[in-house]
N, C-alpha and C positions, 0 to 999 in steps of 0.2 A: 130081501140079505141084506145086512148092514156089508158094505164097501171097506175095504180097509187106506186108509190116509195114513200119506207122507208126508213132513216136511221137504222143506225143499229149499234152499240161499238162491233168490233171483238172479243174483252179481253174481253169482259163479256156476249153474248151472246150463248147459248147452243150450240144451233147448228153451230158455225162455222168451230170445226173442224171436225166433221161429214161433213159438204159439201168441206170441200179440197178433205180429204179420198174421196169421190166420185166425185169428177169433173175432168175429166183430165188432164186439162190446167192445174188445182191449179202447186206452185210450190213452195220451202220453202221461197218466198219470201214475201209470204200469209200466212205464219204460224204467230200463237199467239206467237214463238218464236222470229223470226225477232222483230213482230211489237215493243214487249215485250220493246225488246233491244236498239230501236229503242228511243223509252219516254222510257226507268230508261239515256240515254245516253245522247238525244240531243232532251227532252220535248216533244215530237211531238206528236200528240191523234189523234187516229187511229177511221177514218169513216168511215163508206159502204154503198151502196146506193143496196137495190135492190127490185127488184115490186115483191120478198116475204112477204106476210101479218106476223105479228108476232107471230100467233101462228101457221100458215101454215106450209108445209117443206120446207128450204131454198132452195133455184135454183138459187139462180145465185146472180152478187156480182157482182159490182167495188170497192176496198180499197185503203181506202188512210191517209194520214199523213195532222194534218191539221201547216206550218209550221210558226205561226207567227214569222215575223225579225223584229226590226226597220232598219236593214242595207240592206237586200233583197228583203223585203216586208213580203205579207200577202199572202200566198196562198197554193191549194190540189195543192199534188207531190202521185201518183204512181208511187211508196215510192220510201223516199230519199234514197238512198245510195244504190238502188238498180238495177242493173241490167239492170233484164226487168221486167214487173209484168202484168200478161197479165189481161182483162177484165174475168170474169167470167161466158159466157153467153151462154145463146143455141142457137143462132138465132138473127139472123139484128136486127126486131125487138122488144125486147128485149134490145137488145146497145143502139138502136135510144129510147126510151120510158127514158132509165135510164140518153144521154147524153145532154138529150133537163132537164130534172131535174138538171141533175149537172150544167150547163150550169146556170141555174135561181138563184140555191144557188150560185153560183159566184157570180154574181149581186147584186141579195141580200144585200150579206157577204159586196159587193166592192172589192173581192179581185184580183190579181193584176193577176193571171191568175191559172189556171189545166192545168194540165200535166200528161203524160198517157206515157205507155212507152209496147206498147205489140207487142208480134212476130209474132206474126200470121198477114199476108198478108192482104187487103181488106179494113185497115180501114181509109181511108186517105178521106177526105170527107163528116165527121161526124160534124155536128148539127157546124160549125167556125171551128174545128183542122185543125190545119195546121202545114208542120212539121217542125218539129228544128231542131232537129238536126237528126243524121246517127252514126252507129256505125259496124260495123262485130262482130258479131258473129260465135262463133264457139263449132256444136256438133258433138262427138262422139257415136257411134251405140255400145253398151255391146255385141249387141245379138250373134255376131261370137264368137267360143271358146278362147282363149287367146291365145291359139298359132297362130291365121290364125292373131286379130290382134297385135302380136308385125312382124307377117310378114308383113305387111298392112302400116306401122309406115317409115316412113324415112330413106334408108336402114345407110349413114352418118350423115345424123344431130341427128336420135333416134336412129338408136338399136345400131351407133357406141361409140354412146354414153352413154348409159344403160350397155353398158358391161368395157366401160371407166370405170365408175363407181365405181363396181362389183372390176375392176382388181383392185381399188385405194380400197377398204374396208372400201367403206366408208360406217359408221353406219346410220344403221334405225331405229326413231324411231316413233309413230305416241299416243296420245292417247289427254288431256285434261285440263291434270297438270300445275298451276302452271309455276312450270320449265318452261319444257314443253311449255310457252302463253309469260315467260322471251325471252325464245332461238328463239321463233319466231319474238314476235317486238321490240328484237334489229337489225334480217335482217331486217324485212322491216322498220325499221329510217334509214338505211342506206342505203336501198333502197331509200327512199323518197325522203333523203339528196344528192339522186345522182343526182334526175328531180328538184330537187330546189324547191317544197313542201312539207308543216307541216305534221309531222305521226299524224294522225288520235288518239284522243286520248287509250291509254290501258283499259281503264275503258269501248273503247266501247266493245273493243276485251272480255275483262272478264266479261261482259255479256251476249255477243253472246253465251259463253260459257254455261253460266250458266241457259236462258232462255230455250238453243238449247236443252241443254239435250247432249246424245249420238253423237244427228243430226250435232254435230259441231266435226269436228277432223283438230288438227294439225301434220301434219306430220316433221318433218327433216332429213337432212340427216350432217352428221358432219365427221371429219376427227381427230382422236386424238385425239379427246373434245375438237375441237373447229368449233359450228354453220357454214354451208357451205352455208346451202339452208332449206327452212321453206315454206312450203303449207299452209293453210287455209282449209279445204271443208264443206262442208255442206248439205247433203239429206235432201229427201224428196219423200215419196212414191218409185219409181224407176227410178228417177232420184237424177242422185247428180252433184254438184257445187262446181266447182275452183275460189274460191272468194280474195281470197289475196296470196299473196307470195311475195316473198325477200331473198336475194344470198349477201354472201358475193362476190364481185367483185372479187379478188384477188382468189377467189379460186373455180370464176365460170371453171374452164376449168380441172376439176373432173366430170363433167356430173352429178352435184349435184342436180339439176333441172328436167331435165328428167328421170332423176331414178324416185323423189320422183312424178311424172308424171305418174311413169310406177307402181309405189308399190300402189299408191292411184287408176290407174283404176283395177291393182288387186283387189283388197278388198273390189271393187266398183261389180266388176261380177261376185265374188265366196258370195258378201251380196246377191243378184237378180236384183239388178239395170241397164236397159239398159242403157240406156243415160249417157252422162259423159258430162257434161259442162264444155267450157272450158273457159268461161265466154266474155263482153264484151271484144273489141282493141280499141281504138282511129284510124277513119283513115288514120289518116294524123304520124300512128307510124306502116311501112309495115317490121320493124322487128318483132315488137310483131305480126305479123297477119301472117306471113310469120312460124314463129316457131309452131304457132299454126295450119297453115295447112300442118307441115310435120304429127303431125298427123295421117290423112286419117279422116279428120271428117269434112263437112258438112257444112260448111259459108253462111251465111246468113246476108241480111240488116238487121240492128235493127235501125227501126226509133221511134224517140219521140217525140207527139203531142203536140202544146196545144190550149189554147181559154182563150183567152186572153185581158185586155181592149185594147183599142186603141190605150194609148201609152203607155203602157207597158215597160221598156228601156230593153234592153241589161246585165243590169248592173251584173243578176245572172249569166251568159255564165261569165263574165270580170273576176268574185270574180273565176272562177272555173275554169280557164284557163292562162289567160297572168299579170292576178295584181299581183294576189298571186307568180307564175314565178321569175319578175320582184321584187316584194317584196321582199319573203326570201332566194332569193338569195343566200347572201354573209351576211347572218344572223347564228352566230352561234348557233350548233347545242340544247343545253338545250333554248336557243333562241325561235328556232321550234318548237318543244314537245312544249312551253308553250302557245305562237301561238295558234296552232294547237289545244290543249286543250277547245280552247276558239271563234275560229273562226269557223268551222266546222258546229257548226246547224246553220246558215246563210246560208250553201252552200248548205244545204241536197235535 
């Protein structure tokens, strides 16, 4: 029998936080802090679908953001700028009921497509959804003790570089201050420019630090007062996610990035976390994939799925990949940052 499906606003529903604390597949990307940051920066409105009645305990949900863009179309995405976002269901029947209703919602609102980014396998063939993109996802089990973890890392590509950073006397700091944000953002701009894409607006990172609270942490490695590498991690429950990172390429030989990951892993392990998520990697980036392989991680294939209009174009993917690189490669850094401030809300 088909179940009734309800829509809720996870920023206003008082059941949402308790539901995420209970559900084993919830991640930082489901949290109100992440959703508030998306809304404050890009004006994305969150909406969740559930078979739980308004007066009942919340037992399942699939959360989306409404992206309304004149450039790339109106759509539901679960979730913009999130590496993954698992449908929080207990069984396949719940999932099928929710997806049928979501497809009806798409048709009723004449949306270009609905996109899901699940981690767990077994999603294919659900209610008209088809595979669109695939990435690599790396996860590290933090339950072994720290000495065993360190010994499990690649001797040359990780252990030796950590020791090099320690010999070089790199300074390490972690926190959430504006000064640390400015250091991180400077490194992110350098990295994005090397990749010929504009940086996301600094307001996005500032909003993350505000709304995610202590779940968001900046980690910086410096040499003689000059930032060499920086990363931003997010935590929820017993999981820590590496989300953003940047470096000064002229200082990469100092081992700043391996040191930051090792420090973050140590802090996550000591806080009681059981998993460190190294984030997604493009399948055509073998260097990044190899770097993450060297940390004794489990490698998964992360598949994105869409249910879309018959004539839905690949415009969104084009804006995410080839077009920005061609357009922005020759622009000065100041102009890249200005365009990034305006373009990202269209490509979430």
